[in-house]
Each structure stands twice: as C-alpha cells, then as structure tokens.
C-alpha positions, -999 to +999 in steps of 0.1 A: -022-145-290-052-153-309-088-145-303-094-180-309-069-191-285-078-175-260-117-187-263-098-221-262-084-219-230-119-215-214-105-238-187-075-219-179-097-186-164-086-199-128-048-203-138-049-168-158-062-159-121-033-174-102-007-161-126-019-120-111-018-138-072+017-150-079+029-119-093+008-090-076+035-066-088+033-071-129+008-060-153+015-084-180-004-112-159-034-088-158-030-080-194-031-116-206-065-123-179-078-090-197-074-105-228-089-137-218-123-119-207-124-098-241-125-132-256-153-144-240-172-116-247-168-099-210-168-061-203-145-070-165-115-070-195-123-037-206-123-024-175-088-047-162-077-026-192-087+009-189-074+007-153-040-007-164-036+021-190-047+048-163-022+038-140+004+037-169-007+075-178+004+078-140+036+067-143+047+083-173+027+117-158+001+119-190-028+138-163-054+143-193-054+102-205-051+091-170-083+115-160-097+099-195-092+063-185-106+067-149-140+080-163-136+047-190-133+023-162-160+045-135-181+041-164-177+005-173-178-006-131-208+013-128-227-001-160-213-042-158-199-049-119-204-080-112-203-099-076-174-118-097-152-089-102-145-087-061-145-125-060-163-127-030-138-108-011-163-081+008-175-112+030-137-109+048-135-075+045-146-039+041-141-008+013-123-034-014-106-008-038-097-019-076-064-009-087-049-023-120-080-040-125-083-060-096-091-057-059-055-046-043-067-023-013-087-038+017-096-024+050-097-053+074-102-055+116-071-070+130-084-101+144-105-105+114-072-103+094-054-132+113-080-157+110-089-149+072-051-142+057-049-170+036-084-165+024-080-128+019-049-132-004-065-161-025-093-140-035-073-109-044-036-097-052-037-076-021-010-049-024-026-022+002-037-037+037-055-013+063-061-031+094-077-016+123-073-023+161-046-034+160-033-032+195-015-062+208-019-081+183+010-063+160+040-087+168+016-115+159+010-094+124+048-086+120+055-122+116+028-131+087+043-142+053+018-125+030+025-090+045+058-100+015+037-086-012+026-053+003+033-020-005+019+002+018+006-007+055-020+013+075-024+005+113-053+025+121-063+032+159-100+047+150-113+041+188-082+051+206-087+025+227-060+000+212-027+018+203+002-003+193+025+020+212+068+017+210+070-019+208+040-029+187+062-004+158+089-018+169+075-052+160+066-041+126+101-024+115+122-060+128+095-080+103+114-101+081+083-097+056+081-059+049+106-058+023+085-043-004+070-020+019+073+017+005+045+036+026+033+028+061+007+049+078+007+044+117-011+078+131-025+082+167-006+052+184+011+061+211+043+060+198+072+074+206+108+085+212+117+046+216+093+033+187+109+063+163+145+047+173+136+011+166+119+022+130+152+046+119+176+012+128+160-008+109+176-028+081+143-050+075+125-023+055+149-014+026+123+004+001+105+021+027+100+058+016+072+070+035+058+074+071+034+086+084+033+093+124+007+117+131-008+122+164+023+105+180+042+120+206+074+122+192+093+154+175+088+163+142+113+149+118+097+151+085+114+158+055+096+191+037+088+198+001+082+221-022+051+215-047+045+229-083+020+257-082+000+245-116+006+212-113+008+201-077+037+179-082+062+174-059+097+195-062+119+169-049+150+194-054+138+217-032+129+190-006+148+195+032+149+180+063+143+195+098+168+195+128+159+162+144+153+144+111+185+153+099+198+138+137+183+108+129+195+108+097+230+109+109+220+081+136+223+104+168+188+110+183+194+083+209+225+102+220+196+138+230+175+113+249+138+128+256+125+151+230+097+177+239+068+165+221+046+180+193+018+157+186+025+153+150+050+136+124+052+125+095+084+110+083+102+101+053+133+081+060+156+091+032+161+122+008+182+102-018+169+107-053+171+073-058+144+069-030+121+084-046+116+070-081 
C-alpha cells in the first residue's frame, strides 16, 4: 500500500485500530496500523514496527537482533511517547506494558476489572491479565467472555487475605472462555489437592502449558527440565516429571487421597512435544 493511499485513509485510523482489537493475536493488523502512522509522520509507527521486529526475532531465536530491536523501541518510547499511545487505559489499570507495539499486559484490581472490563478491552488488545485481590470473585470472573482472548492470566493475592481457594480454581478451570490460555499463575491462593485435581481434570483449557502454584498446599507435581549453560534455553528433551506429576498425568492422583503438603508447586500439565511449540 502506497504512502499516498495511507494518507488518504486519515479518517480510518479508528477502523485500523479496531482491526487490532478484533484480531489481538495477529501481527498484520498491527503492521498496517504502523504503516498508516508512518504515512502521517507519527513516530508511534516506528515504535510498533520495532516491537514487532523484536518479537519476530525472539520467535526465531535471533537474540542479538531482538536486543537491538528492544533498544530501538526503548529509545523511541523515551523520546516520543504520548498519552495517545496507551489510549487512556492508565485511568483503568496499573502498569500497562507494551508488547508488539500496543498495551497487551495490565494489572488491575478484580472489582475494578469487573466494573470496567468492556472499556478496558476497547482501549487495548489485552492478552496478558494480572488481577489482584480476586478472592470469591473468581467464579464471576470465570464467566467473563473477554477472557477468550487471553494468553496468560495471573490471579494475585498480594494481601494474603483474599485467596481464591479450591472453589475459585475449579471455577477458572471450568471456564468456557479460556481455550486460548497458555499460562496460569495462581500462587499463594489457598489451593489444595481438590483444586489441583479440578484443574487436571479440566477439558476447558486445551492450550494450557504452564501453571504456577507456588505457595499452595499441594504435593509438588512440577515438570523439571534442564537448560543450556551457554544460552539459558530450556532443553525440552530432558524434561521429566516427579512421581506425583506422573500420577496426575495417569489420572490416578485422586485415589491417593490426602497428600503431604510441601507449600510449593509449579505445574506443567503436559510433557508432549507438541505442547511446547
């Protein structure tokens, strides 16, 4: 598309942004939005392109190029960032983080989220959500259709006073809207074996490959793996499961009843090579 054509689309900026919101997983709508901004002389376009290039480099394990693109994006953000880049989302959330050129990750109080979820997702293509002080709101949150676009969800209990407990994890595990979820963080949430069993039995989380259960009272079922000493990359061929993890995978954990708590668990539900792509 020529620069002249893009300039002629001056009334279509909102339509281009809406395409980003409608297709949050995809890069092409973001690249088209960046090209439109370039044609307007807006440096935000260069920032979007730099972050897209950084992500592409990371996907194809080009660490040096990824570092260069990250620094390029950092300098552009420092020199040119305006409130328009975040589309006013700061009034609704905390710690907005740019990923692939747009705010994708936010931290928000659970009650605030339930009140303003529609507006939050209208202002940014959220794919990574951190909810604080969830407590007994977990069941309500699990019914939120906006969750359908999330790649990661973290339920925090910073105060240590509002855990989601087993019932909350069971509700999340049964949600009809988390089919794209790859990562779930539920540390220090008062979760025991019933909650873990509900998670393991779930058929509603087909994309899930990582769960952090640190600080919960369950036996350690985490998958172990080695890392390359030079690059730090995970050596997936060396992955292994502790005995309880193997029992869970075989579906036999329930028959063991109560398990001695260790207070820490990081659970990766599958060791199949196809789940690590």
